C-alpha positions in Angstrom: 0.4 62.3 2.8 1.8 61.6 -0.5 4.1 59.2 0.7 1.4 57.5 3.0 -0.5 57.1 -0.8 2.6 55.9 -2.4 2.6 53.3 0.6 -0.9 52.5 0.7 -1.0 51.8 -3.1 1.9 49.8 -3.1 0.8 47.2 -0.5 -2.7 46.6 -2.0 -0.4 46.1 -5.3 1.3 43.4 -3.6 -1.4 41.7 -2.2 -3.0 41.8 -5.8 -0.2 40.1 -6.6 0.4 37.6 -4.1 -3.4 36.3 -4.7 -2.0 34.2 -7.3 -0.5 31.9 -4.6 -3.9 31.2 -3.2 -4.9 28.8 -6.3 -6.2 25.4 -5.1 -4.8 22.1 -7.1 -7.1 20.7 -9.8 -6.2 17.4 -11.8 -5.0 17.7 -15.3 -7.5 17.2 -17.7 -5.0 14.9 -20.5 -5.3 12.7 -17.4 -8.7 12.6 -17.1 -9.1 12.0 -20.8 -6.5 9.1 -20.9 -8.1 7.4 -17.9 -11.6 6.9 -19.9 -9.4 4.3 -22.6 -7.8 2.2 -19.9 -9.2 -1.1 -20.5 -8.6 -3.0 -23.8 -11.7 -5.3 -23.0 -15.4 -4.2 -22.4 -16.5 -3.4 -18.9 -19.2 -5.7 -17.4 -22.4 -4.5 -17.7 -22.9 -2.6 -14.7 -26.9 -4.0 -14.3 -25.6 -7.5 -14.0 -22.2 -7.0 -12.0 -21.6 -7.9 -8.6 -19.4 -5.2 -7.1 -17.0 -6.4 -4.5 -17.1 -4.1 -1.4 -15.2 -5.9 0.9 -12.7 -8.7 1.2 -15.4 -10.6 3.2 -17.6 -10.8 0.1 -14.2 -12.1 -1.7 -13.2 -14.8 0.3 -15.7 -17.6 1.8 -13.2 -19.6 3.4 -13.9 -19.1 7.2 -10.5 -20.5 8.0 -8.8 -17.5 5.9 -11.3 -14.7 7.1 -9.9 -15.4 10.7 -6.5 -15.5 9.6 -6.8 -12.1 7.8 -8.5 -10.4 10.5 -5.7 -11.4 12.9 -3.6 -10.0 10.2 -4.9 -6.7 10.2 -4.3 -6.2 13.8 -0.8 -7.6 14.1 1.2 -7.1 10.9 4.2 -4.9 11.5 4.1 -3.1 8.1 0.3 -2.2 8.6 0.9 -0.8 12.2 3.7 1.2 10.9 1.1 3.1 8.2 -1.3 3.6 10.7 1.5 5.2 12.9 2.2 7.3 9.6 -1.3 8.5 9.5 -1.4 9.6 13.4 1.9 11.6 12.6 0.2 13.3 9.8 -2.6 14.2 11.5 -0.4 15.8 14.3 1.4 17.8 11.6 -1.8 19.1 10.0 -3.2 20.0 13.4 0.0 21.9 13.9 -0.3 23.9 10.4 -3.9 25.0 11.4 -2.9 26.6 14.9 -0.1 28.3 13.3 -2.8 30.8 12.1 -3.4 31.7 16.0 -1.3 33.7 17.7 1.4 32.4 20.2 1.7 33.3 23.5 4.6 32.8 26.0 4.8 33.9 29.6 8.3 35.3 30.3 9.4 36.3 33.8 13.0 37.3 34.5 14.7 39.4 37.5 18.0 40.3 38.9 20.3 41.5 41.3 22.2 44.9 40.5 24.8 47.2 41.9 26.5 50.3 41.2 29.9 51.1 42.5 29.3 49.2 45.7 26.0 51.2 46.3 23.0 49.6 47.4 21.9 46.2 45.7 18.5 46.9 44.2 16.2 44.0 43.3 14.6 44.1 39.5 11.8 41.9 38.4 9.6 41.9 35.0 6.9 39.6 34.5 5.3 39.7 31.2 3.1 37.8 28.9 4.2 38.1 25.3 2.2 37.5 22.1 3.4 37.1 18.6 0.9 36.5 15.6 1.9 36.3 11.9 -0.6 37.8 9.4 -0.8 35.4 6.6 -1.2 38.0 3.9 0.7 36.0 1.2 -0.5 32.3 1.9 2.7 31.0 3.5 0.4 29.3 6.5 -2.1 28.7 3.9 -0.2 26.6 1.7 1.7 24.9 4.3 -1.9 23.7 5.7 -2.8 22.4 2.4 0.2 20.6 1.8 0.0 19.2 5.4 -3.7 18.3 4.5 -2.5 16.3 1.3 0.2 14.5 3.4 -2.6 13.2 5.7 -4.6 12.2 2.9 -1.5 10.3 1.1 -1.0 8.6 4.3 -4.2 7.6 4.6 -4.2 6.3 1.2 -0.8 4.4 1.9 -2.4 2.6 4.7 -5.1 1.4 2.7 -2.8 0.2 0.2 -1.0 -1.7 3.0 -3.9 -2.8 4.2 -5.0 -4.2 0.8 -1.4 -5.6 0.4 -1.9 -7.5 3.8 -5.1 -9.1 2.8 -3.8 -9.9 -0.6 -0.6 -11.4 0.8 -2.6 -13.3 3.6 -5.1 -15.1 1.2 -2.2 -15.8 -1.4 -0.2 -17.8 1.4 -3.0 -19.1 2.6 -4.0 -20.9 -1.1 -0.2 -21.5 -1.6 -0.4 -23.9 1.4 -3.5 -25.5 0.1 -2.1 -26.0 -3.2 0.8 -27.5 -1.5 -1.4 -29.5 0.5 -3.1 -30.9 -2.5 0.2 -31.9 -4.3 1.7 -33.5 -1.3 -1.6 -35.5 -1.3 -1.3 -36.2 -5.1 2.6 -37.3 -4.6 2.0 -39.8 -1.5 -1.1 -41.4 -3.6 1.3 -41.8 -6.7 3.8 -43.4 -4.4 1.7 -45.9 -2.9 -0.1 -46.9 -6.4 3.6 -47.2 -7.8 4.7 -49.3 -4.9 1.9 -51.5 -5.3 2.9 -51.4 -8.9 6.3 -52.8 -7.9 4.6 -55.6 -6.2 2.7 -56.5 -9.0 5.6 -56.5 -11.7 7.5 -58.7 -9.1 5.0 -61.1 -9.3 5.0 -60.7 -13.1 8.8 -61.2 -13.4 8.4 -64.7 -11.4 5.8 -65.3 -14.2 8.3 -64.5 -17.0 5.9 -61.9 -17.9 8.5 -59.0 -17.3 12.3 -58.6 -16.5 14.0 -57.0 -13.7 15.1 -54.2 -15.6 11.3 -53.2 -15.7 11.2 -53.6 -12.2 13.9 -51.5 -11.2 12.7 -48.2 -13.6 9.7 -48.5 -12.0 11.3 -48.6 -8.1 13.5 -45.7 -9.4 10.5 -43.7 -10.6 8.5 -44.6 -7.2 11.6 -43.3 -5.4 11.4 -40.2 -7.6 7.7 -39.4 -7.0 8.6 -39.9 -3.2 11.4 -37.4 -3.2 9.0 -35.2 -4.9 6.4 -35.6 -2.4 9.1 -34.4 0.3 9.9 -31.3 -1.2 6.6 -30.5 -1.6 6.3 -30.6 2.0 9.3 -29.0 2.9 7.8 -26.1 0.6 4.4 -26.6 2.7 6.3 -26.1 5.9 8.1 -23.0 5.0 4.9 -21.2 3.6 3.2 -22.2 7.0 6.4 -20.2 8.5 6.1 -17.4 6.1 2.2 -17.1 6.7 2.7 -16.9 10.8 5.8 -14.6 10.2 3.5 -12.1 8.4 0.6 -12.4 10.2 2.4 -11.7 13.8 2.6 -14.8 15.4 5.0 -17.5 16.3 5.5 -20.4 13.8 2.7 -23.1 14.0 0.8 -25.3 12.0 -2.1 -23.5 10.2 -5.8 -24.4 10.4 -7.1 -24.7 7.0 -9.6 -25.9 4.5 -9.4 -27.6 1.3 -8.5 -26.2 -2.3 -11.2 -28.1 -3.8 -13.7 -26.2 -1.5 -13.0 -22.7 -2.5 -15.1 -20.6 -4.9 -14.5 -17.9 -7.0 -17.0 -15.2 -7.6 -18.8 -15.7 -10.9 -18.7 -12.1 -11.9 -16.0 -9.5 -10.9 -16.9 -5.8 -11.8 -14.1 -3.9 -13.4 -15.8 -1.1 -13.0 -14.8 2.9 -15.1 -11.7 4.2 -15.1 -13.2 7.2 -12.7 -14.0 4.4 -10.3 -10.3 3.2 -10.7 -8.9 6.6 -9.6 -11.3 7.1 -6.7 -10.5 3.5 -5.3 -6.9 2.7 -6.0 -4.8 3.5 -3.0 -1.6 3.7 -4.9 -3.3 6.3 -7.4 -4.7 8.1 -4.8 -1.2 8.4 -3.1 0.4 9.5 -6.3 -2.0 12.6 -6.5 -1.8 13.4 -3.0 1.8 13.6 -3.5 1.3 15.7 -6.8 -0.7 17.8 -4.4 1.6 18.4 -1.9 4.1 19.4 -4.7 1.7 21.8 -5.7 1.3 23.4 -2.9 4.8 23.3 -2.0 5.7 25.4 -5.1 3.0 27.6 -3.8 4.7 28.0 -0.5 8.1 28.5 -1.8 6.8 31.4 -4.2 4.9 33.0 -1.1 8.4 33.0 0.9 9.5 35.3 -1.7 6.6 38.1 -0.6 6.8 40.2 2.8 5.9 38.9 6.1 3.8 40.9 8.5 4.1 39.9 12.6 2.0 41.7 14.9 3.8 41.3 18.5 2.5 42.7 21.8 3.4 42.1 25.5 1.9 42.9 28.7 2.7 42.5 32.2 4.4 44.1 35.4 7.4 45.5 36.2 9.5 47.7 38.8 12.1 48.9 36.2 11.2 52.2 34.1 13.8 53.5 32.7 16.9 53.4 34.8 14.5 53.6 37.7 13.6 51.1 39.9 10.3 51.4 41.6 8.4 49.5 44.2 5.7 48.7 43.9 5.7 47.3 40.4 3.7 49.0 37.5 1.6 47.9 34.8 3.7 47.8 31.1 2.4 47.3 27.9 4.0 47.5 24.7 2.7 46.8 20.9 4.7 46.6 17.3 4.4 45.5 14.0 7.3 44.2 11.7 7.2 43.5 7.9 10.0 41.4 6.7 10.5 41.7 3.2 13.4 39.5 1.5 15.7 41.4 -1.1 18.7 39.3 -1.5 19.5 35.9 0.3 22.3 34.4 -2.2 19.6 33.5 -5.0 18.4 30.8 -2.5 14.7 31.8 -2.7 14.6 31.5 -6.5 16.8 28.4 -6.1 14.0 26.7 -3.9 11.2 28.0 -5.8 12.5 26.3 -9.2 13.4 23.0 -7.2 9.7 23.2 -6.2 8.3 23.4 -9.6 10.5 20.5 -10.7 9.5 18.5 -8.0 6.0 19.3 -8.9 6.4 18.3 -12.5 8.1 15.1 -11.5 4.8 14.4 -9.4 3.0 15.1 -12.1 4.7 12.6 -14.6 4.5 9.9 -11.9 0.9 10.3 -11.3 -0.1 10.1 -14.9 2.3 7.1 -15.0 0.7 5.6 -12.2 -2.9 6.0 -13.8 -1.3 4.1 -16.8 0.0 1.2 -14.9 -3.2 0.9 -12.9 -5.1 0.3 -16.3 -2.5 -2.6 -17.0 -2.5 -4.1 -13.7 -6.5 -4.5 -14.1 -6.2 -5.7 -17.7 -3.8 -8.2 -16.7 -5.3 -9.3 -13.5 -8.7 -10.0 -15.4 -7.1 -11.9 -17.9 -4.7 -14.1 -15.8 -7.9 -14.8 -14.0 -10.4 -15.5 -16.9 -7.7 -17.8 -18.8 -7.3 -19.8 -15.1 -10.8 -20.3 -15.4 -11.0 -21.4 -18.8 -8.1 -23.7 -18.3 -9.7 -25.5 -15.4 -12.3 -27.5 -17.1 -9.5 -28.5 -19.8 -7.3 -29.6 -17.2 -9.9 -31.7 -15.5 -11.0 -33.4 -18.8 -7.3 -34.1 -19.3 -6.7 -35.6 -15.7 -9.7 -37.7 -16.8 -8.5 -38.8 -19.7 -4.9 -40.0 -18.7 -6.6 -41.7 -15.7 -8.5 -44.0 -18.1 -5.1 -44.5 -20.0 -3.3 -45.3 -17.0 -6.2 -48.3 -16.0 -6.0 -49.5 -19.8 -2.6 -49.9 -20.2 -2.3 -51.6 -17.0 -4.7 -54.0 -18.1 -3.0 -54.2 -21.4 0.4 -55.1 -19.9 -1.3 -57.7 -17.6 -2.5 -59.4 -21.0 0.7 -58.9 -22.1 -0.5 -56.3 -24.8 1.9 -53.4 -23.7 5.4 -53.0 -22.0 5.9 -51.5 -18.7 7.5 -48.6 -20.5 3.8 -47.5 -21.8 2.7 -47.8 -18.2 5.3 -45.3 -16.8 4.9 -42.9 -19.3 1.1 -42.9 -19.0 1.5 -42.7 -15.1 4.0 -39.9 -15.1 1.9 -38.1 -18.1 -1.1 -38.5 -15.2 1.2 -37.4 -12.2 2.1 -34.1 -14.3 -1.5 -33.5 -15.3 -2.6 -33.4 -11.5 -0.1 -31.1 -10.4 -0.8 -28.8 -13.2 -4.3 -29.1 -12.5 -3.8 -28.3 -8.7 -1.6 -25.4 -9.8 -4.1 -23.9 -12.1 -6.3 -24.0 -8.9 -4.2 -21.8 -7.3 -3.8 -19.5 -10.4 -7.3 -19.0 -10.6 -7.4 -18.1 -6.7 -4.1 -15.8 -7.2 -6.1 -14.0 -10.1 -9.0 -13.5 -8.1 -6.6 -11.8 -5.5 -4.8 -9.7 -8.3 -8.5 -8.6 -9.4 -9.3 -7.4 -5.6 -5.9 -5.8 -5.5 -6.3 -4.0 -8.5 -9.7 -2.5 -7.9 -8.1 -0.9 -5.0 -9.6 -3.3 -2.1 -12.3 -2.6 0.0 -14.6 0.0 -0.5 -15.0 2.3 2.0 
């Protein structure tokens, strides 16, 4: 009787000790505190802000929207990410079913003969059941770990989806930028060829010389070579976009970069929204959650495992006697397995799991800081490009007037061909930079969209 009391007290003590491995994951308060000061600039007034809930609100070009829709269906990396989610769902389902007993039907039979006597036929048809009682949370922690893995896989899929949308838009706008740059180079080449003809007539009239004509021809050839370089980059950009969206290389149906619009207000939001929307931050936290429950699972491996077993069926073997017909056979057993010494492997596994959890916590905290930097940089780049747009426009207008006036001065003999070439080269450079700045503005908008976590769900 005393032995039974000691056994009961020991079991209760073990159960109470094991309650510590049932704890739930909770976010470190220090990370929450750091997240409140992520932004260097003041956030937009929420009453006046326009929150971008979908890429269809961010992008208005119908050609781009069709390409994005196609990429979301055919992009290889996104399809792989979706398969990873399905794998994680299957793993979670298996961990949930681990709480239920397992059953196996195990019929067997055979012939036996002793000392050349009569041969006997023996058989056994039984249904076996095994049920592990999750006293110390091994199965529960495994299930929570699989659940965190599933949520992490979904976050990864969303991150890939955001990347697919962003990259499709960026490649598309690159094509539009190159379209305009090719057009600028072609117009400049045509203009300079007309200038060459004009200067030849002026040379015949003694108003200029052969050196000026030759220099103008050389510069025209240089701009024409630049145009061919832009055309080659355009060809490669189209191929890259086709490959990315999963189609064979072909010409892309597209709009014009001058007709693109950028939302006037992009809401940065508050840090809490950042944590809840950015898929890479979510993935980092889910990785930490997995590590947390992996540590608890490693700890639970050091506690006893209680397994119930039972079997029921028909057999014609009773002891050493074969009877006919068969008789009903029922068995039941319980086993308790307590690790005592396994060459330090269990403690080593626990130590490794703790360090993995510590690393995951550090990576999550760093990811939150990196997210804040990305949002700051994206907003700054977008705002800078928008501010420069008017300056580049004014610069192009001023240089256009300068070219026209310099040409008139040269025709009247008040300016040289060198001044005309300098003015035209400056105008060409300004137009190319203005177009590049248009792309930078659109790229900044894409960066803000990605930095804020893509579409809201």
